[in-house]
C-alpha positions as a printed Julia matrix, in Angstrom:
454×3 Matrix{Float64}:
   2.34   12.87  -35.74
   4.04    9.5   -34.48
   5.64    7.26  -36.97
   3.74    3.95  -38.01
   5.91    1.15  -36.71
   5.64   -2.69  -37.24
   6.05   -3.92  -33.33
   4.06   -6.53  -33.21
   3.71   -9.02  -30.37
   7.19  -11.21  -30.53
   9.03  -13.95  -29.61
  12.3   -13.91  -27.51
  14.08  -14.51  -30.56
  12.48  -11.66  -32.46
  13.44   -8.76  -29.34
  16.97   -8.31  -30.58
  16.33   -5.72  -33.02
  14.36   -3.69  -30.83
  17.47   -4.23  -27.85
  19.34   -2.95  -30.26
  17.57    0.47  -30.72
  16.29    1.09  -27.22
  19.11   -0.63  -25.03
  21.46    1.58  -25.06
  19.17    4.72  -24.08
  17.65    2.94  -21.15
  20.58    1.4   -19.39
  21.29    5.3   -18.75
  17.32    6.3   -18.21
  16.09    3.43  -16.27
  18.36    4.17  -13.19
  17.65    8.16  -12.87
  13.61    6.95  -12.74
  11.88    7.15   -8.68
  10.8     3.59   -9.01
  13.89    2.07  -10.37
  14.55   -0.16   -7.49
  18.54   -0.85   -8.22
  19.6     2.38   -7.75
  22.83    1.11   -5.3
  23.42   -1.7    -8.13
  24.62   -1.02  -11.76
  22.85   -2.46  -14.31
  25.02   -5.11  -15.94
  22.34   -6.3   -18.54
  19.02   -5.53  -20.13
  16.75   -8.07  -21.88
  13.69   -6.8   -23.4
  11.19   -9.8   -21.83
   7.83   -8.89  -24.14
   7.54   -6.03  -26.52
   3.85   -5.15  -27.84
   2.66   -2.24  -30.24
  -0.04   -1.16  -28.08
  -1.09    1.64  -30.86
   1.19    3.39  -33.42
   3.65    4.89  -32.1
   3.42    3.69  -28.93
   5.14    0.16  -27.13
   4.78   -1.66  -24.4
   7.35   -3.38  -23.13
   8.61   -5.55  -20.25
  12.53   -5.77  -19.46
  14.21   -7.11  -16.98
  17.01   -5.08  -15.78
  19.9    -7.2   -13.82
  22.74   -6.3   -11.5
  25.68   -7.84  -10.0
  24.43  -10.07   -6.68
  25.54   -8.29   -3.68
  25.38  -11.23   -0.68
  24.63  -10.29    2.74
  23.78  -11.93    5.72
  19.63  -11.63    4.9
  20.37  -13.19    2.02
  21.47  -12.58   -1.66
  18.8    -9.69   -3.34
  17.71  -11.0    -6.24
  19.95  -10.44   -9.21
  18.06   -7.89  -11.28
  13.89   -6.66  -11.74
  11.07   -6.56  -14.76
   9.85   -3.34  -15.27
   7.13   -2.39  -17.48
   7.48    0.67  -19.91
   5.23    2.45  -22.3
   7.62    4.45  -24.99
   6.43    6.43  -27.51
   8.14    6.66  -30.7
   7.96   10.23  -32.69
  10.49   11.73  -36.03
   9.76   14.81  -33.86
   9.27   15.38  -30.1
   6.6    17.86  -29.22
   7.82   20.75  -26.41
   5.49   19.56  -24.09
   7.06   16.12  -24.54
  10.94   17.3   -23.55
  10.73   16.14  -20.01
   9.69   12.83  -21.01
  12.18   12.42  -23.21
  14.74    9.65  -23.1
  16.73    9.56  -26.22
  17.0     9.23  -30.01
  17.49    5.62  -31.15
  20.88    5.69  -33.58
  20.28    1.84  -34.67
  18.19   -0.91  -35.01
  14.98   -1.05  -36.33
  14.01    2.38  -34.58
  16.87    4.19  -35.6
  16.38    7.83  -36.12
  13.4     8.07  -33.89
  12.84    9.91  -30.77
  12.19    7.88  -27.77
  10.25    9.3   -24.5
   7.93    8.1   -21.81
   4.1     7.36  -23.4
   2.54    7.71  -20.06
   3.58   11.81  -20.34
   1.66   12.03  -23.83
  -2.05   12.89  -23.31
  -2.64   11.23  -26.57
  -1.15    7.8   -25.43
  -2.91    8.51  -21.94
  -6.31    8.57  -23.9
  -5.69    5.48  -26.09
  -4.62    3.27  -22.81
  -8.18    4.69  -21.51
  -9.69    3.11  -24.48
  -8.19   -0.28  -24.42
  -9.93   -0.77  -20.69
 -13.52    0.98  -21.99
 -12.98   -2.14  -24.54
 -11.94   -5.19  -22.74
  -9.71   -7.5   -24.96
  -6.49   -8.64  -26.06
  -3.23   -7.2   -27.69
  -0.77   -9.69  -28.02
   0.0   -11.29  -24.39
  -1.81   -8.15  -22.88
  -5.53   -8.28  -21.29
  -7.88   -5.51  -20.75
 -10.59   -6.33  -18.21
 -13.38   -4.55  -16.77
 -15.52   -5.13  -13.76
 -19.12   -6.5   -14.14
 -21.24   -3.34  -15.3
 -18.59   -1.16  -15.49
 -19.43    1.49  -17.71
 -16.53    3.91  -18.13
 -17.16    7.46  -20.28
 -15.21    8.06  -23.1
 -13.26   11.56  -23.66
 -12.01   12.23  -20.31
  -9.11   14.48  -19.95
  -5.75   12.6   -18.76
  -3.15   14.37  -16.52
  -0.46   12.16  -15.26
   0.62   12.86  -11.34
   3.72   14.68  -10.67
   4.3    12.87   -7.29
   7.28   10.82   -5.75
   6.34    7.21   -5.87
   7.3     3.38   -6.95
   4.75    3.51   -9.7
   3.16    5.91  -11.86
  -0.54    7.38  -11.89
  -3.04    9.02  -14.45
  -6.11   11.14  -13.52
  -8.87   11.18  -15.86
 -11.18   13.98  -15.87
 -11.21   14.01  -11.6
 -13.33   10.15  -11.98
 -10.88    8.32  -11.94
  -7.06    7.12  -11.42
  -4.79    4.55  -13.38
  -2.0     3.4   -11.28
   0.2     1.66  -13.7
   2.85   -1.11  -11.88
   6.25   -0.32  -12.91
   8.4    -2.97  -10.9
   6.53   -6.05  -12.22
   6.13   -9.59  -10.22
   4.34  -12.66  -11.6
   1.07  -13.44  -10.19
  -1.75  -10.91   -9.07
  -1.29   -7.71   -7.46
  -2.57   -7.42   -3.85
  -4.05   -3.74   -5.54
  -6.5    -5.93   -7.09
  -6.86   -8.72   -5.25
  -7.43   -7.03   -2.41
  -9.75   -4.42   -3.76
 -11.88   -6.77   -5.57
 -12.25   -8.71   -2.54
 -13.23   -6.03    0.04
 -15.84   -4.64   -3.22
 -17.25   -7.72   -2.64
 -17.54   -7.35    1.22
 -18.96   -4.27    0.64
 -16.38   -2.31    2.47
 -16.81    1.52    1.35
 -13.34    2.67    2.99
 -11.7     1.34   -0.08
 -12.22    2.92   -3.75
 -13.36   -0.45   -5.6
 -11.13   -1.64   -9.04
 -13.35   -0.65  -11.93
 -11.22   -2.15  -15.17
  -7.3    -3.36  -14.74
  -5.06   -4.93  -17.43
  -2.36   -7.63  -17.43
   0.22   -9.81  -19.13
   0.32  -13.21  -19.87
   3.62  -13.46  -21.21
   6.5   -14.04  -19.98
   4.58  -14.97  -17.22
   0.77  -13.64  -16.04
   1.41  -10.51  -13.89
  -0.91   -7.47  -13.21
   0.12   -4.52  -14.98
  -2.39   -1.78  -13.8
  -5.6    -1.08  -11.66
  -8.25    2.05  -12.78
 -10.18    3.28   -9.82
 -12.78    6.06   -8.94
 -10.62    9.41   -8.03
 -11.72   11.31   -4.92
 -11.05   14.99   -6.1
 -11.68   16.52   -2.9
  -9.63   14.13   -0.76
  -6.22   15.04    0.68
  -4.37   12.38    2.09
  -3.38   11.97    5.95
  -0.08   13.15    5.58
  -0.75   16.62    4.29
  -3.3    16.76    6.84
  -1.05   16.07    9.48
   1.56   18.75    8.66
  -1.17   21.01    8.18
  -2.31   20.42   11.55
   1.4    20.37   12.88
   2.09   23.87   11.14
  -0.69   25.75   12.56
  -0.4    24.3    16.18
  -3.96   22.02   16.01
  -4.44   19.07   17.48
  -4.98   16.03   15.31
  -6.11   13.34   17.72
 -10.3    13.64   16.58
  -8.67   12.79   13.14
  -6.51   10.11   14.63
  -9.11    8.28   16.13
 -11.54    8.54   13.25
  -8.71    6.98   11.17
  -7.94    4.27   13.49
 -11.67    3.09   13.26
 -11.38    3.3     9.68
  -8.5     1.0     9.91
 -10.1    -1.54   12.18
 -12.93   -1.67    9.68
 -10.9    -2.36    6.79
  -8.91   -5.27    8.83
 -12.25   -6.64    9.47
 -13.58   -6.65    6.22
 -10.15   -8.47    4.97
 -10.53  -11.24    7.5
 -13.98  -11.63    6.12
 -12.73  -11.79    2.71
  -9.53  -13.9     3.2
 -10.54  -15.93    6.75
  -7.43  -16.07    9.37
  -4.24  -17.85    8.71
  -2.03  -20.02   10.52
  -1.33  -19.13   14.45
   2.11  -19.88   14.3
   2.84  -17.16   12.21
   4.48  -15.01   15.22
   7.37  -17.7    15.52
   8.15  -17.09   11.22
   7.76  -13.99   11.47
  10.37  -13.09   14.44
  12.65  -15.16   12.43
  12.2   -13.28    8.77
  12.44   -9.89   11.37
  16.01  -11.3    12.63
  17.21  -11.7     8.92
  15.89   -8.2     8.01
  17.6    -6.56   10.51
  20.6    -8.57    9.89
  20.63   -7.64    6.52
  20.07   -3.62    7.12
  22.89   -3.6     9.94
  25.39   -5.17    7.41
  24.14   -1.93    5.08
  24.04    0.42    7.34
  26.99    0.63    9.91
  24.69    3.09   12.66
  22.72    0.42   13.0
  25.05   -2.3    14.55
  25.24   -0.73   18.3
  21.34   -1.12   18.51
  21.17   -4.65   17.37
  21.28   -6.84   20.54
  18.49   -4.52   21.98
  16.41   -4.69   18.59
  16.75   -8.71   18.72
  15.72   -9.01   22.06
  12.19   -7.21   20.83
  11.88  -10.37   18.19
  12.94  -12.43   20.55
   9.8   -11.44   22.85
   7.62  -11.87   19.89
   8.61  -15.43   19.58
   6.95  -16.18   22.8
   4.07  -13.73   23.6
   0.51  -13.59   23.69
  -0.28  -14.26   19.66
  -2.4   -11.8    19.5
  -5.32  -11.49   16.82
  -4.68  -13.96   14.09
  -2.7   -13.58   11.2
  -4.92  -12.43    8.46
  -4.64  -10.49    4.85
  -3.33   -6.72    5.74
  -2.45   -3.54    3.93
   1.24   -4.2     4.56
   2.31   -0.59    3.81
   0.34    1.68    6.18
   1.17    5.05    6.63
  -0.62    8.64    6.34
   0.32    8.64    2.69
  -1.94    5.66    2.25
  -5.0     7.17    3.91
  -7.7     9.83    2.32
  -9.96   11.93    3.67
 -13.08   13.0     2.22
 -15.3    15.01    3.95
 -15.5    12.99    7.44
 -14.79    9.85    5.97
 -11.12    8.32    5.91
 -10.47    5.74    2.85
  -7.44    3.95    2.39
  -5.67    3.2    -0.54
  -2.45    1.66   -2.32
  -2.8    -2.05   -1.47
   0.43   -3.28   -3.32
   2.16   -3.76    0.0
   6.06   -2.73    0.3
   7.21   -2.81   -3.56
  10.71   -4.08   -2.51
   9.24   -7.25   -0.93
   8.41  -10.19   -2.63
   5.15  -10.39   -4.13
   4.47  -13.97   -2.25
   5.2   -12.09    1.15
   3.23   -8.79    0.39
   0.69  -11.39   -0.46
   0.97  -13.73    2.5
  -0.98  -13.13    6.0
   0.33  -11.26    8.85
  -0.65  -10.19   12.23
  -2.84   -6.62   11.75
  -0.4    -5.21   14.44
   1.97   -4.75   11.37
  -0.54   -2.54    9.88
  -1.03   -0.44   13.26
   2.68   -0.07   13.95
   3.64    1.61   10.36
   0.79    4.02   11.12
   2.15    4.28   14.65
   5.28    5.34   12.99
   4.34    7.52   10.57
   2.9    10.14   13.01
   6.26   10.22   14.51
   7.77   11.1    11.05
   5.29   14.05   10.7
   6.07   15.34   14.22
   9.84   15.15   13.69
   9.43   17.24    9.55
  10.43   20.37   11.54
  12.19   21.6    14.76
  11.06   21.65   17.54
  10.48   17.88   17.38
   6.78   17.76   18.44
   7.02   14.23   20.45
   3.97   14.77   22.35
   1.93   15.4    19.8
   2.84   12.4    18.24
   2.26   10.43   21.45
  -1.31   11.95   21.67
  -2.19   10.91   18.01
  -0.67    7.06   18.59
  -3.11    7.12   21.91
  -5.67    8.17   19.77
  -5.33    6.03   16.72
  -5.39    2.92   18.99
  -8.12    4.0    20.87
 -10.32    4.22   17.93
  -8.84    0.92   16.74
  -9.81   -0.7    19.71
 -13.19    0.92   19.5
 -14.38   -0.77   16.68
 -11.83   -4.04   16.01
 -12.81   -5.11   19.63
  -9.09   -5.29   20.76
  -6.38   -2.8    21.96
  -3.05   -2.77   20.22
  -1.46   -1.06   23.07
  -2.4    -4.37   25.44
  -0.44   -6.17   22.95
   3.1    -4.07   24.03
   5.62   -6.71   22.9
   3.89   -7.82   19.73
   3.69   -4.01   18.74
   7.12   -3.11   20.13
   8.4    -5.86   17.27
   6.37   -4.73   14.38
   7.11   -1.44   15.09
  10.75   -2.14   15.49
  10.74   -4.38   12.2
   8.89   -0.83   10.84
  11.63    1.49   11.64
  14.26   -1.28   11.01
  12.78   -0.96    7.27
  12.74    2.7     7.38
  16.63    2.78    8.32
  17.62    1.2     5.49
  15.45    3.03    2.98
  16.45    6.44    4.15
  20.01    5.09    3.88
  19.74    4.42    0.32
  17.14    6.98   -0.75
  16.64   10.07    1.95
  20.32   10.18    3.85
  19.04   13.76    5.07
  15.92   11.68    6.76
  17.88    9.14    8.47
  18.08   10.8    12.03
  14.16   10.1    11.91
  13.78    6.37   12.08
  17.13    6.14   14.18
  15.59    7.83   16.89
  13.22    5.59   16.96
  15.72    3.1    16.81
  17.35    4.12   20.06
  13.93    4.32   21.7
  13.03    0.62   20.53
  16.31   -1.01   21.52
  15.72   -0.58   25.16
  13.15   -3.1    26.75
   9.83   -1.2    27.46
  10.26    1.55   24.68
């Protein structure tokens, strides 16, 4: 049984003791987690910002991991990040929790206790759902539910064992709770946008049922519970299945384009259009990101002049559709197909980018470009590469989008090229840092896009 502890909400002055117990363990454990953003920069310091005993034997923490700053032409990255942790404490760890084991505290108030990631513990996951079923406060934590929400109790939890930037628990194949790991102050778009789309009656996006956040050290969203689609398959899995079987995927891509357009129309209705001068500011931001990526990935440098030309054309081309709220990280893994219908999920945006940028309006072409890049990724998963398969899917997706949106992305060539180039630059930096074996995929696109007309 978990040992009862006295870890009620504490002020900053009262967090030194827990840090003595947990700091050394977390410094070694955090950088090994998939969702830890600073893998390329050693942790120089760790600060506990908030600590609450969520229930006996389970601590909720917000910790700040500091890094040595690394200046780049695109700006100096923030010196650290805030992470959300749920830590279990037990005298003895059950065998089923061995994979969640972090270490045994040797000193401080938790000396002698085994420390583990509590999201792997069915008991902790169950009690977390119970808190969502009964809205209220636990120290700085706030639990809320949508009006009229009637969450059943006793749903068996299971932690999804997939690589992603957050952690997700499925309850009884009825609901899925996304627990954000990297925390930034403000309302997370995955709550803000899905709630706004639900109010618009958009059926392409699962509506939030319950959520929780914090008021300290600053207000922030910590997790969102939504309906789970147990019989759905994600677009990436479906696309790879079609490729392996030698099947055409254009009908699915066409319908996906229509679904994406419906979501964009609902977003425009919910949030309204933005400043028409967006293209000029976007071109400047794209150039800054290109400089930063070329500094980090030498193989990108020979293509910089051609890529800059793509961004320069954006500043003077047809502005296209007005900037608006968008998905922000669109690819085949962010869509689900259940029956004949496509659904769009994960409106958090690219987690590596600041929250203010992810909540800002952008051209809907940015989402279109993300999906086009995803078709290219799928076609290059096995040799021989299937560029013609990707081309047909890209055409079908754009045709479906145009049929519902009322404008055709293919007719906004300079705009689409710039956004696809920006996405490919992001992919180059990501793959170089996290999956070097995949770097040839975005580099092939870079070589194409660096040539005008690409």
